[in-house]
Structure formats: C-alpha cells, structure tokens
N, C-alpha and C positions, 0 to 999 in steps of 0.2 A: 573469453575469446568469442567475439562476436560471429559465428557460423552463418547466417545471413545477415550480410551488410544492409542496415537500415529495417532489419525486423521484416522485409516484403522483395516478392519476388515479382511486383509489377513495376514495370520497365514501358518506357514511352514509344521503342521502334524496338522491330527485331536486334537490330546492330545493339543496342543496350541489352538486350536479352541476352545476345552471344556472349557479350564481354560479362556478364554476371555468371553464365554456366562456367566459363574461364575459372572466374574468380572463384564460385563455389568448390570447384573440384582442385583448386590450388588451397585452398580454406580444408578440405577435407584431409587430404595430405599431410599436413601443417598439423591436424587435430591429431590425425593418427600416429605422427610422429613429431613430437613438439621438438625433437631435440635437433639443433640447427644443424652440427657438425654430424649426425648421422646421417641426415637428409643431405648435406651435402655429399658424402661420402655416396650414397646412394643414386645420388644423379650421375655420378659419373659412370655410376655399374651400370644403370639403365639406358645412358644414353649411348654404349656400346652396343646394346641388342637389338638396335634400327628396328625395323619393322614392327616387332612384336612389344615393345614398350610403347612405341609411337601411337600403335592400332589401339591399344589397353587406354590409351590416353584420349584419344581420340573417340573413343565407346562411350566414357564416363561422360566426357563434355555434351557429346550426344544426349545423353538421358538426361544429363542437367538442363539442357536447351529444350528438349522436351517437354518437363515440369515447367520450366516457366512459360515457353509458348501457352501451353494450358491454362496454366494461371493467368494470363493473359489475353484470353480469347481467341489467342493465337493474333491478336492485333487486327481484329474486325472491326 
C-alpha cells in the first residue's frame, strides 16, 4: 500500500495540499484497519457519535495539512 501518493508531499496549491491531507488521513485508517468489512461496520458506529468523531477526523486532517503546508514552504 502506497501511504504517500507519488512519494511526495509537494503540491502546486493549498487546495491540492488539503485534498492530499484528506487522502493521507483516509490511507492511515485503511492501513490501520485493512479489513473492508470491519471498516464499513466501524464507519456506521462513528457516524452516530456525531461531534466527537467528526472533530477527531478534522484534527487528523488538520495535522496532515500542517505537515504538507510546511513541506511546501506554505506555498510562498
């Protein structure tokens, strides 16, 4: 499984960086729980947790995005 698509964090724009951050977060979940059926079952459980699960997802994506932004020199 390729955990860093194209083996780079470099993106042309912040928008592409944000999309990469979301992809990295999703790949992390898949790497952590490779069984599709289990992930599907867990997805329905965390969907019912409302704010807690969504905030946790947002935090992971924000951390990934901060790492990507730094790697890109904050697109200066």
